[in-house]
N, C-alpha and C positions, 0 to 999 in steps of 0.2 A: 729608651723610652718601653724596654720591658718592667721597670716597676709602676709604670704608670698601668699598661696595660696587664697586665699581672692579678691585681686588684680590681681589676673591671671581668678578668675572666672567671676569679671567685664568686662576683654576684650575680655573675650568668647561673652559675652551677646550682647556686642558693636558692635561685628565684624559681629554676625554672625545677628544681627540685621538692621546694617547697610548695610552691602554688599548684601544682598538679596538673591536673588535666580537666576540664566540666565534661560529663558526659556526653554532649550534643554538639559542643564545638571544641572544635582542635584548637591551638592557639597556632600565631603563624609568627616566625621569628626574624630582623633585618640587624645587622651587622654592619658599619660604619664609620669612618676616624672625620670624626670636624674637632674645632674649639679644640685642638690639639691633643686628643684622646679618643679613647673607644667610643662609640655610643652604639645604643642597644634599645628596640621597638620590641614589643612582644604583645601580639594582641588580640584578641577573641574577636572575629569580624563577623557582624550581621549579617544573616543567615543569604539575604539581595544584596551585599557590599560584596566589592573585589579583594578579594586579600591582597593583592600585589597592588592595587590602586591606592591601596590603604598606608602599606608599608614604603607606597612612594613617596605619599602624600608627607607621611612623618617626616623623613630623612630631607625631603627637599625645602620642607620647613626651618628646620635644625641648621642646613647650607644655608638658608638666607639668613639668620639670623645671627649666622656666628659672620657672614660676611660684609653684615650689619652693623655687628659690635666693631670689626676687624677696622673697617673705615673709622672710629672714632676712638681705636686705642690710640694712647699714648699720645694725641696729637691736639698741638695747641697754636699751628701754622696758622694763619687768618681764614685762609678758605676752608681747614679743616674744619676748625672750629665754626663758621660760618653756615657749617654744613648741618653739622649738630644741633646747634640753635636753631636753625631753619624747617629742619627736618621733623615732620610731625610726633614720628615714633619713636626717633632718638629720644626728642626732649620730653616728652611725655617717662619716658625711660630715666630719662638724670633726674627730671622731678621728681619721680618716684622714689630716686637713690638717696634725693637730698635730704626727700623727707624723713627718709628712714634714718640720715646719719643724724639727721639734725636732735630726733627720736631718742638715737641713741647717744646725745651728746659727742659724737664722732668718733664712735670706737669704730662704729663701719664709716668709711670715707673715702667716694671712689676716685679722689684725687690722689692719692698716696701713690702712684704711677710713678713716680722719677724716684722714691725712696726703697719700693722695690726692686726699680734697674739697678739703681745704684750699690744694691747687695746683689746684683746678677743673679735675680731670680728667673727673671725672663733670659738673658741671653746665654742664660748656666754658667756664664763667664762667674762664679763664686765669689767675693771678696768682701772684705770688711771695709766699711767704708771708715776713714778719716772724722772726727767729732763736729771739728770746722765743717766739713761738707756736708755733714749731715747735719748740721744748724742752720747754714745756709739754705740745703732744699726743705725745712720746714717751714721757713720764712716765705715759700712760694707756693703750699699747696694748703687745704685747707675747704669742707665746703661751703663754708660763710664765701670762701670767695666764689665757688663755680655759682649758688644760687645770686649775688649781687651781679654777675655777669649774665645771668639768663634775667634776672629786675631787668637792666638796662637794655636786653641785648647785643650786651658787646662782648662781638669775639675775640679779642685781643686778651681781653680778661678773665678769659676761660682756663683755669689750669689745666694740666693734662690729666686724661681722663682714664679711670680702668671699668671700663662698664662691667666689663670679662666677670667682675669681682658678683653680679648677678644675673650672667650670661646664660648659666644655663638655668636657672630658676626660669628667666623668662623663656627661652624657648622651648621648655616643659610644657609653660601654660599655655602657651602659644600654639604647640600643635597638640596640644589634650584639645582644646577649644576647636581646631577643626579638623578632628576623628571626631569629636560630638557630634560637631556640627552634618557629619557625612554619617550619621550611624553607627561610629562605635562606642559601646557606653564600658567597657570593659577592656583594660590596657594596662602595662608595663612599662616607663620609659626608664630606663639606668641610661642617665647621660653621665658619665664619666666619674660616677661612683653615684649620685644625684637620682635618688628613687624616687619616683610621680605614679600613684597610682590614679588610673580613671574606674572610677566605679567602684564594682566587686569584681571577684569572681561568676563568673556567667550563673551557676546554682546560687547566688549570692551569696554566698559564705566570706570570709577577708582573706584577701593574701596575705601569708607573709614575708614580713622582709629580716634579715639578718644583716646585724648591725655591725660593722668592721671590728675584729681590735686591733685598734691602734700599736698594737705591739707585733702583731703576729697575720701578717697578710694574708696569709692562705685560711687564716679560722675569723669567727665571729665569737663575741664575747656574749650578745642580747638578740634576740626574736622578738617581733612586733608584730601585733595580726593586726592587719588596719583594713579600711577601706578609704579611696577616694583623699587620699592623703599624697604631702610632699614628704619625704625624709631625707635630711640634706646634713650632710656628717664635714666637721670641718676638725681638721687635726694640726699639731705639729709635724707627723710623722710623713706624711703626703709629699711636701717637695721643702729639704733642706739639705744644708751641708754643716762638715766636721771641721774645723780648723782648731789643733793647737787642744784638743781633748774637747770640744766645748760645739756643742749641735747645735746651727740657729735653723730655725722656721723660716718659714716665707711669712708667716701671718706678721705683718706687721703694727705695731700699734703708734696710730698715728699723731697721737699727740711727742714719742719720744724719736722716733724713728727707728728703734732697735723692733728687732724680731722679737715676740712676746715671749716672756717667760716666766712663767705661774705654773701651778700645781698640776694644772688642767691637762692631761691629754687627749681629748677627744671632745667636742661638743655634738649634738648631735637633737636637732630641730626639728618635730614632726607640727606641722601646719596646715590649714585647707588652700593655703596662695602659698606657689612655687616659692617666689619673687622675694616675699618677706623670711621663708626658710633658707634660702641660701642668704642674704646679707646678716640674719640670724646668729644664724650658726659663725659668722667671720665675727658678729660684731660680743658675741656672746663670748669666745674664745678669749677677745680684747679684754673685758673684765672683767674675766677671774670667776673661781665659783662666788665669791660672796655678791660680786657686784651684779652676776647673772642672776642670779636667785631674788636678789631685790627686785631687777628688772623685770623678772617676771611677775614676782609677787606683786609690781606697779598694775597691775593688769591692764595699762599701754596697748597689751596686742595680745592677740586670742593662737596663740601656741601651748605647746609641748616640749618639754627636752630633757635629755639625759645627758647629763656628765660624767667622764672617767679623767678619775685624778690618778696619777701618778703611781700610787699607792696602789690602785686597781679596784679602790672603792667608786661606789655606783650611787648616783646621787639622781631622782628621778621627779619629773611632775606629775600630781595626783591625776591628770590626764589619762596617765598613761599605766595608773597602776592594776589596770586588770588584765590589759594588751599586753604587758613585757613579761619575759621571762628572760632568768639569766642564773650561771651559778659564779657569779661575785657578789661582793660582801655588798648589801643595799644598805648604802648610809645614810638616805634617809627620802621622805617622801616629801617633796614640797606641795604647800597646801597655797 
């Protein structure tokens, strides 16, 4: 667990150091464990609100979301699958996930659970599956199968799911909604590394968010000045194992069943939508730099991104030009 907590502690320090404090409103903080990682909420409460109550509200919503998604995680038994199809919140989230799957040509696929499990990334008992095993598992997955099961309301046909792939994004979106409803207009959520910003600092200025260096968990390679955005990073460094001198990432290509192996070290997505940012950070990593660039330029979704490659060159999109700082080589700005 050290490897997961250490990056979070760095993010906490960075956000605290760089955001500073407003003159009239002091931030309050809460740290807790959920979704198999450490979560943190930093908020500037309205003068009429109860800070402890707002922190409780945020924590309880994350824990509720975690329990909801856990109930759907990897399950394809009839009762569990029926619950997913009949639960309005779960089915709405699955529908959203499947829409993004379709739009990314399956680069993001919530049905990839059996293959991730076969590589041992859920259990921690890492292994390299044989090709015939992977071939058989590939026949059981596919967002199209999940869509067909949803359309037919057939729990028997629903593949095993991992809605946790967008779980932190979904939790961030629901927490921000509840905080806003209760008068909080300035907050930072750091949910296992997913950073989500509610509004701006109380003085109206942007928050400053550090983007973790994929080769040094105790450092960052860039900063962004932003308000009211989600910032989600995916990389091969997050969860991986090494065997016979080869490192295998937890990010699986749904078309091959193998961990993604391209020139990318990390992908950071910046968007208004937490769920979209969470899903696209994975999908763009699977696509690789050329595919990610083509997807961005298609204009299908409104987002910005930062691509860091193994040679440490960095590509950003036009929307980040005026809020991005880095000491790395800027390979290009995509329009």
